[in-house]
N, C-alpha and C positions, 0 to 999 in steps of 0.2 A: 643633411640635416636634419633628417625628421624623426632619427633615434639619435641626436647628438645634439642637449641644450646649447644654444648660441651662449651662453651666458657663461656656462661653465668655460668656457672656449677662452671671453674675454677675460673672465676671471684668473686660468691658467698664464693667458699672454700678462696681465698686469702683476700679477702678484709676487714674479720673482727681483722686481727692480724697487719695488716698494717695500718687500719684506726686507732685501738686502738692505737699501737704507737705512731702514729702521733695526736691523743687525748689527750693522758699522756704527750706529750712533750709540747704540747700547753698549758693546763693546770698546766705543773709545770713552766712556761715562766711567763704565766698570773699571777701566786698568786708572784711568785720570784719580777716582776716589780713592784705588786702591794704591796710585803711587803717592798722591800728598799724604795720606796715614803713613805709610812706610818714613817718607822725607820728613816729616815732622818728627818722628823717633828717631832719626840718626843727623838730623842734620847741625847738630850744635856738635855733634860728637864727646868728644874727653872736655866735662866744662871744666877740669883744672886748667887745664891747658888756659883757659878763655880767662880765668877768675885772674890767674896770677899773672898775666899778659903777657903769655909766650909766645902766642897767637893773634890777629885780629878773626874777629867774626866774620868779615868778609870772606877771608882766606880760609878759613874753618869750615863756610858756606861752601867756599866753592870747593875745596879739597872732598867734601862728602858729598854734597850733592853728583860731583864729579865720578867720583869710586862708584855712588850708586848707582848710577846710570851705565856705568861700565861692566856687573857683571852682571846687570841681566841675560837672559838667555837669551840664544840666539833668535828663536820667536818672536819677543818680546823687544830686540833690538831691530827688528823690522817697523817696529811702531815708533813715529818720532813723536818726542815729548818735548813740550816746554815748561820750562820751570822759574817760576819768577816769586819773589821773598822778597819782600817790602819788613820797615819800620812802619811803627805808630805812629812818625812823625812822616813819612811819604818816603823814605828813604831805600834807595833801590839798591839791596844789599848784594843780590846775585841776580842775575850776573852781573857783575860789576863795571862790566865796560858801559852800561849805559848810566851811569854816575859820576864817569871821571870828568866827566865837566864842573861836577857842583864841588863847590867846597865839602871836604868830609872832615869827622871827626877824627878819624884813625891817619893821620898821616906819619907817615914814615919814621919822622927822629921822634917820635912820642917816648916816653921812657915807658917802661913794662908797666907802672904804676897808672898812669895814664890809659896806658892802652887797656889793664884789666877795667878801669873807671869807668872807660868808654861802653867796653862788653857789656860790662855788668847792668848800666845802665839800659841799653838798648835790648837786653835779653830780656829784664824785668819791666819793663816798658809792652813787651811781647812784641812777637813777629807774625805777620800775613805771609801765606802760604796763599800760591795759588799755580796747579798743576792743569795744563790740556795735551790728550792725546789724540793724536793723527794717526788714522789706519789709511797709507798708501794704495789706491787702488791698484795699484801694478803688482802689490806682493801678491807671494803664496795665500794669507790667512786670507784676502780677501778671493779671489781666485777660488778657495776653496770653500766659500760661503756660498759667492757664484756661482760653482759648479753644482751643488748640495739643490741648495733652491730651484735650478733650471731642471735637474732631473730629478726632482719631485713636480715641480711641474707637467713633465715631459709621462710621471707616470699615472699623475690623475688624468691627462688628455688618454694615455693609452688603457687606463681603465673601464674610463666611457665610453672609447671604442669600442672595445669587447663589449660592453653590453649592449651597445648600439645593432652591433652585429648577432648576438643571443637574439634583441627582440624583432632583428628582422627576419629570423632563419623561423622563429614561431609564427611572426603571421604568415609566411608564406605556407607553412605547415599547416595552420587553420584554413587556409584559402587552398588548400589542392582538399584538405577536409569536405570543406563547404562544397567544392564541386562534384566531388564524387557522389555526395548525399543530392545533388542538382539530379545528376544523368540516375540514379538510384530511384529516385522520386517520377523523374519522366518515365522510367521503364514501366514503373505501379503504377502510371496512371495512361499509359499507352492500353498496359494489359487491362485496365475499367475500363479503359474507351472499347474496344474491340467484345468484352465481354457486354455492354451495354445498347454494342450494335447485335450481335448475338437477340439479345432479348426481344430488341425490336422489332426486327424479321422475325423471331418468333411471334410476336404479339402481333404482327399484320399477320403474317399467317393466317390463326386463329379467326383475326377480325376476318378475314375474304373469308375462312368457312362457315363463319359466322353468318357473313351476308349472303351466301350461298344455298344454307339449310333456309335461313330467312325468307330468299325467293320462290325456294322448293317448296316449303310446308310453310305454314302460316299459324302455326297449331302453337299455343303458348307464347302470340308474339308480345305481349308486355314484357313478359323474361326474358327472351332475346335482345328486344330493345334496352334494357335497361344492361343486361348483359355487354350491349357495344357501346353504352355511354361509358361504363366502369373502363374497358379497352380504352376507348379513344383515351378516354384521359391519364390512362397508366402511360398511353405514347406523348401526349403531351409532356408529361413529367419525364420523361426519359429524354424527351427532346430538350426539356431545360437544363437535363441531368448533363446532358450528353454538353451542348453549347457551353457550360460552368466547365466541364471537362478540358474541351477546347481550349479555352480562355485561358487556364494554369497552365497548360501544355506549349501556349506557346509563350507565356510570360518566362516557362523555365528556358523556352527557346533562345527568347531574347537573352537570359540572360549568361545561359552558354557560348554564344557567341560575342556578346560582350568582353567573357574572360577570356576565348579563344582569341579574340580580337588583341586586346592586351598583351595577351601570352605571344603574339605572334609580330607583336610593335617590338618587345624585347627582344624579341629574339633578332627580329630584323636590323635593331640597332645594333646586336653584338657581334654579328656577320656583317656587318657594314665595316664598325671598327677594325674587327679581324681583317679584312681584305685593304683597308685603309694602311693600317700597320704593315702589310706583307709588301704592297704596292711601292710603300716609301722605302721600306729598309733595301727592298730588290732596287731602288734607282739610287740610293745614296751609297752602299755597301755592296760593290758588284764583287768585290773580291769574298765573300761571306757568302752560303747558304743557311737558311734558315729551315726548320723544322718547326711544323705546328704547332707543336706541345710547346717550342719557344715562344713562339708569336702570342701563343692561348697565356702562358705565363704572364709575358711582359704587359699584355692588354688588362691584366690582373692586378697590376701593381698601382701601387700610391704616385703622386704626381712628380713626386720631390725624389722617389728610388727609381723611376724612369730613365730620370734624369741621369742620376747615377749608373743607370744599366747600360743606355746608350754609349756614356761614356766608354767603358767596357768593350762595347760591341766597335765604336770607334777604334779603338786602340787594335784591336784586332783585324779588324778591315786593313791600316794604314800601316799600324807597324807593331805584329803581333809577339815579338822578341820584350815588349815594354811591358807587355801584361803580368802582372804577380800571380802564379798561380799555387793555389794552398798544397792542395793534394790532386793525387790522380786516383781515378775511380777504374777497377775494371770489372764488364761484363762478368755475366756465372758463364755463358757459352762459349764465343769464341776471346775470351779473356780480352778485347782491343780496349786501348788504354783512350779513357773521358779526361777531361781535365776542369778542375772545379774552379770556378774564381768568386773569390766574394765582394761584396759591392756595399755603400750605404751599411758597413756592418753586421744587418740579417739580411740584406739580399744573397742570392746563390744564382748562378749561372756554368754552364757546362755546356763543352763545345768537344768535337775530334777532328784533330788533321785526316783529312781524305789521303788518296794514294796522287792524286796528280797533285800532290803539294795544299789542295785549297783550307779551306776549313768552313765547317758544319757547326751551326749554335743549336745545341738538342735540345734544352731544357732552361727552362728561366723561369724561377721562383724565390721563396721565404728559406726563413729556418723553418717558420710552423711548415712548411710544404711542402719540405727535406725529403722525406722517409716517400713521399709520394714519387718525387724524383725520381730518387734512386732507383725503386722500383719499376718505373719506366725503362732507364738507360740497361736495366738487366736483362730487360726484353726486347731491346736491340738487337 
């Protein structure tokens, strides 16, 4: 998780359900508002029929609203719509079944004149229309919305994963550069140390020569003493500089040893994982042989892809006829047939049938590493 922000992971997990609820609510409210406006326009239909008393308002509302709902497109019919129409006096006019136990002004034995009068009275007071729309969670539109949001979330996760991989590669290159620079500095300091050692020996030789001359000849004693003091001072300075160089060399050695230790630890962990995978596969799948390239590719897979890959390995071991083969891959040299199998959409597994009837898994990888796997198969 060093190069993959945890908050992005949490956001991508929570984003699909939250946005799904918000989107469904917005779609339902939008459709309800649109339906309400359309029903307001068509609910009464031909006003002359109502004012002449040829049909009751309830029957006209039922006929027009039902006709409107039936004429909706196939997509909109997946949406449950509930329409309720009241008069200003609180009488439910649609659906009429809600008000059958209440006394009504529109009896079946009314004359056309009374029916027209009742229709006019209710229309004059006005109608209250309420429309609610509900999108079924198991309908195709719900699946489309949810699939889009999940795909968007996965796309964000994959983008962040690629950025993390690039950052890790960049840091590795920087570390390699630093290690190379430290090795160069070590060599440089070793060269300087050798040069200082030669200078020190030369100065010691000169000092000994001067001491011998001083013992043999007492002439110019003061000048010789000053030169001896000067030479001793140079020797002391050389010793201090040599100690400083040794200290820097030791520091560089410790840094290099630490870097090499980390490198060896990672390599050891990688080898240990490889050996554990090989041992487990040989124990579980005795009817299969595994190439080192296949074990290496399996180890580099993500955990969820490892599970999908092992399902294919299990089928190859127990019942290879049930394995769905995408295509055959032929090598360039002996034209030997290698079979390619897809798992987890992006995963690739390659195997071949040996002469004795057993199966050898040659390589495991992803669509991104497919070219490298095919180059490897060509070289078999």
